[in-house]
N, C-alpha and C positions, 0 to 999 in steps of 0.2 A: 534641570540641566539639559541643554540641547546638544544633540550629537549630529555632526555632519560627517558622513562616511565618504572618505576619498580613497582610503587604502585599506584593503582587506588582506589579512594573513590567514592561511589555513595550515595548521600543523598536522601533517600526515598526508602523504601522497598515494594513498591506497585506493581501494574500490569505492570508497565514499568520497574522500577528499578530492581526488582527481576529477571525476565526472561532475560532482556538485559545483566545484569552482569553475569548471569549463562552462557550465550553463549560466552561472551568475555573470561571468565575464562576457559571455555572448549577449545576455539580456541587458547588461548595465555597462555600456562602453565607456562611460565617464568615471568608472571606478577601476582602480588598479588592483588586480588580484594576484597575490603571490602565494604559491603552494610550496611549502618547505618540508624537508624530510632529512633525517640523519643518514639514510641509505643513499650513498652517492650513485650506485649503479642504477637505482630506481629513477633518480632525478635525471641521470644521463639518458635513460630510456625515454622519459617524458620529453626530453629535448632533442631526441633523434630526428634527423631530417626525414628519414624513412618512416612514415606514419604507421606502416605495418609492424614496426618494432616497438610500438607503445607497450608499456608493461601490463596494460589491461586491455582486453578485447571487449568492446561493447559497441553494438551497432550504432552508428551516428557519432560516436565520440571523436573519431579521426577528423570529421568535418569541422567540429567545433574547435579542435586543437589547431587545425590549419588556419581557421578564421581568426583566432584570438592570440595565439602564442606569439610572444615577443612584441605584442601590441599593448594589450592590457592584461595579459595572462602570462605569468612567469613561474618557472619551476627552478628552485634554488636550494642550496644546502646551508646558506648563511641564515640560520634561524634567528640569531640575535638581532641582525639588522632588520629583518622582516617584522619582528615583534616591535622593535623601536619605532618603525614607521607606521604601524597599523593603528587604525581607529577601531577596528573590529577584528577579533581573532576567533576563528573556528577551531575547536578541538576535534580532530578526526583521527585520533591515534588508535592503535590496536588495544582492545580490551579482552584478552584471552581469558579462559577459565583458569583459576589458580591451580597449580600442580602440587604445591606444598603449603603447609601451615594451616591456619584456621580457615575453614571453608574450602579446603582443597577438593577439587573435583566438581564443585558447584558454584562457589562465589566467583565474581569477576576479579581479575588481577588489574588493579588500577595504578600500577607503578608508572606507566607512561603518561597517564592523566596527571598524576601528582608531579612528575618531572616537568611536564609542559607548564603546569600552573606555576611552578617555581621559576621557570625561565621567564614567563610572562611577568611575574611579580618583580623580577630583577631588571628586565630590559625594557619594559613598556614605559611610555611617558604619557602624561595628560590623562584624559578621560577615556578609558578603554572598555569596550563591550566584549565580554568573553562568552562565546556561544558553544555550548555542549552539542556536538554533532554525533559523537560516538554513542553506541548503546551503553547505557550506564545504569547502575542500581539506583533505586529510589533514594533520594537525599544525598546523592554524590555532590550536588551543587554546594551543600554546606561545607564539604571538604575543600572544594575548589575555592570557595569564598574565604575560608579561614587561612588557606595558604597565601592567597593574593593579598590579604590585609596584613599578614604577619610581617612581611618585609616593610610595608608602609609604617606599621607601628614601630618597628625597630629604628627606622629613620627618624621618626618623630622623637623617640627617646634620646637619640643622639643629637637632637637639634639640627639635623641636616635638612637642606632644602628638599621639599617633597610636595609635588603637585599631582601625585598620582591618585586616581580613583577608579573603581571597577564596578561594573554591573555584570552579573552572571545570568545568562538566559539558557533555556533548554530548547533546542530546535532539532528534534530527532528526525532522521531520514526514514522514509517509508518506500524504499526502492526494491524492485525485483531485478536481480542481475539478469542481463539479457534484454531488458526493456528499461534500464535505468534512465537513459536520456529522455525517453518519452515520459517516464514517470516524473522526472524533474521539470520538464517543460509543460506537462499537463497533469499536475498532481490532483489526487482526490481531495487532499487537504494539506495545508501547511500548519503545523502545530508550533506555537511559540509559548513557552512557559517562563514566567518571571514575575518580579514584583516592582521593577523599575519601569513605569509606564513610558517614559521617554526613550529608554533603551528598546523596549518592545516596539515602539513606533518606528524607531530607526531601522530595525530589522524588517518590520512589516513593509516599510517604504521600498526596501530593496525588492521584495517579492512582488509588490504591486506593479512593478515594471512589466510583469507578464501573467500574474495570477489574479483571478477575480477576487474582490474583497470578501465575498461570502464564503470563500474556501479557506480563509485564514482564521484559525481557531486559536484564541488566547486563553491560557489557563495559568494556574500557579505552577511553580517549578516541579513540585512532587507529582502532580497529576500528569504533567508532560512526560516526566521520566518513566512513570509506571505505564503510561499509554503505549509507549514503544514496546516494552516487554510484553504487554498484554496482546497487542496486535499480532506479534510474531507467534505467541503461544496459541492464539486462536487459529491462525493459519496452519500451524503444525498439527494442531488437534484435528482439523478437517482431513489432512493427509493421512494421519494414522487411522482415523475413522473409516475412510473409504478403503484403505488397504486391509483393514480387518474384515470388511465386507467382501473384498475380493477373494479372500480365502473361503468364505462361505459359498460364494458363487461357484468356485472350482469344485466344491464338494457336492453341490446340489444340482448343477447343470444350468444355473442362471448365468447371465452375461453381465459383467460389471458395467460395461458401457451403457447397456439398457437401463440398469438400475440407477446409475449416476444421472442419466438424462431425465428419468422420471422424477427422481428426488430433486434435481436441480431446477426443474420447472416450477417448483413451489417457490413463490416470490419471498416467502419467509426464510428460505434457505439459500437460493441462488446457485448458480452452476460453477462458480469459481472454486478452484482447489478441490475438485471432485474427480480428479484423474488418478486412477490407480497406478502404482509404479513400484519401484524398488525402495521407496522411502525418501524422506527429505534429507537434504544436505545443505551446504553453504555455511557461512560463518556465523549466522545469527540464531537459527531456530533452536538447535541443541543448546547453545550457550545461554540463550535467554530463558529457556525453560529450566535449565539447571539453576539459573539465578533466582527464578521464581520459587523453585523448590527450597533453595537456601534461605530466602527471605521468609518463606512460610514457616519453615522450621525455627528460624531465629525468633519469630514472633509467637511461637507456640501453636501454630496452625497445622498440626500434623496431618489432618485429613486432607487439607488443601494441598500440602506437599505431596502426599501419596497420589492424589488425583493427577497432578501434572507429571509426576514421575512416570506414571503408566503410559503417557503419550510417547515417551522415549523408549519404554520397554517394547511397545508395539512396533516402533520404527526399527529397532534392532532385530526383533523377531522376524519382521518381513524380509530383511536382508538375509538372515540365516535360513529362512524358509526357502528362498529362491536358490541359494547355494545347494541346499539338500535336494531340491527338486532336480537340479541339473545332474547331480551325482546319481540319483535314482533312475532318471530317464536314460542315462548312459551306462546302464547295466551294473550300477553299484560301485563302479570304480573309474577313476580318472587317470590312473597310471598309464604312461605311454600314450596319452591322448592329448591332442592339440586343440585348445579352445581359443577361438577368435573373439576378442572383446571389442565391441563397437561402441565407443564413447567412454570417456573417463571423467569429464567435467561433471559437476553435480547437476547441471541442467544445460540445455542448449543455449547458444549465443553468448557464452562466457567461457573464459579459460580458467575459471576458478575451480579448484578441486577440493577446497576445504570441506571436510566432512562428507565428501562425495560417497554415495552408496557403492560406487564402483570399487573403492578401496577395500572395504570389508569383504565384498563378494569375491574380488580377485584374490585376496589373502586366503579366504576359505578354499578356493579352488586350487591354489598353490599347495595348501596343506594336504589336499587330497591327492597330490601328485601330478596335477595337470601342468602342461607347458602352455603358457599364454602368449598370444600375439595380440597386441593392443594398438588400436588406432583411434585417435581423436583429432578432428581437423584443426583444433586451436590449442590444445594442451601440448607443451613441448616435452621432449624426452627426459630432460633433467628433472622436471616436476614429477612425472610419472615414476621415475626411478626412485626419487627421494620419498614419495608417498608410500610406495610399496615396501621399500626397505624399512622405513619407520614402522609400518603396520606389522610386518613380519617380526621384527625385533621385539616390539612391545608385546606381541602375543606369543613369543617363543616359537614361532613357526620357522622351520628350517627352509632355506632357499639357497639357490646357487645362481651362478652367472647366466645359466640358460633357463631359469624358471620363467622368465618373460622376455619378450622381444618387442620393442616399439616399432611399428610399421608406419609408413607415410601414406598409405592408401588402403581402401577397402579390399581390393582384390588380392594384394599381398597378404592381408590378414586372413582372408578366406581360403587361400591356397593351401591344400592338404590339411585343413582343419576338420575336426570331427564335428564341431558345433560352433555356431555363432551366438553370442549373447549381446543383445541390444540393451545398453545401460544408460545411454543419453539420447534424448529425443531430437537429435540433429535431423534436419530436413533431408539430408543426403541419405539417411537410413530408411526413410519412408518411401524412397523411390529406387530401390535396389532392383537390378536386372537379375531376377532369380534363375533364369535359364543359364546365364553365363556363370553365376555363382555355383549352381548345382554341378556344373561340369568340372570345377576345380576343387570342390570339397571332397573329403573322404566319405565313403558310403559305409553304413547308413549315416546320413547327415542330419543334423538337428539345428533348428532355430529356436532360441529362447528369447522371446520378445517381452522384456519386462516393462516396456513403455506402451505396448499395444498400438504401435504406429505402422507396422509392416502389413503388407497385403498377404494374409495367411492363405488365401485361396490360390493365388498364383504360386506361392511357395510350395503348397501341397501338390499342385499340378506338375511341378518339377521334381517330385519325389523327395521333398525335404520334409522331415517330421517337424512339427511345430508345437510349441507351448507358448501361450500368451497369458499374461497375468489376468486373473479374474474371469477366465473362460473355461 
């Protein structure tokens, strides 16, 4: 069967679907790309004429949206119509961790994947390629396939006209938020898993518009699905490993930046993901490791499950350790003290706060009685309020309307604060005027740099006490 791709539909207008489809539209001007979502407000934001109001902040994304939107890139809520017209459909829906039922707390919740597959089965026509883009458990493709063919079989039994056929591929994303546009335009590899060679070729031909052939790796479905989980688990493992060493450095007088540089120069190891900090965040690392733990236990591999679970334990421990250090340095109590929080996103160059280390650290400081002033250049007030309220409620931490205040600049955050805590590595925080800041903070003033990005020597010259991770 030959596939000619003229129309692409992407179900899910989130951090994966939006940027991925913007790049495809940019590189393939002869293909119409439609991104659909049930969230009307999100689609309205994608269509906002003011590009600064896009629902996702990602460097370079606004340029692509301006170039392609309403030409060959469209954002809509009419999911049925987009499915009907599509030759290829990407599944980029949310796959959160299950909160109830079998596998609660570890397994992925596939309700949106299943719902999307049922819509595709119902509204698609002709030969349709369905591409898994979301992070999914191994062998999810079997579930998607069974749903897609179930409707076809029911039509056959009723002797109703039916010309539908489906091919399911796995094409996981390997994006780092903050650099996702560059990651999409200059990928390390493009992974395509499947058993329909013609469908694989059709997807490969799309990527060949800008990706070198040698970077396109083709596998079976199960290897592709597991590769995504494994890649994220390995990256998270490196972060937990270097953070565990940062604690040893603080106890022995070593400097984590020196240790990381020495270790990273070994070409068998490399220097990426060896930056000590407050732990990993984002939508994938924790979720994917929990899924590996679940899969390992499901197949009776208890030692494997225990190994990967420890990566999460170290991550949680690092965040708790930082909270306790702040309390200890500020004379054992945070009551009636104001703490300025610099950064709330889980990393720089994104407005994503999912699983951000800042959430747990802020919650711990609130529990100790601190009043927080929070500033992040890209995360809005509503998101910060929602994250902190949910974190406090889920942990039974008492809070009030004045437990935190969201500020719109660095200097308001520092004014009358007893301490500043750098939690996101925004470039702005690496170039702070410490003379001006020291004049508006309460004395004795403290800087807790969990990212190791500030100039500690200048801060000290301006009579600011400083703690940096791993030093």
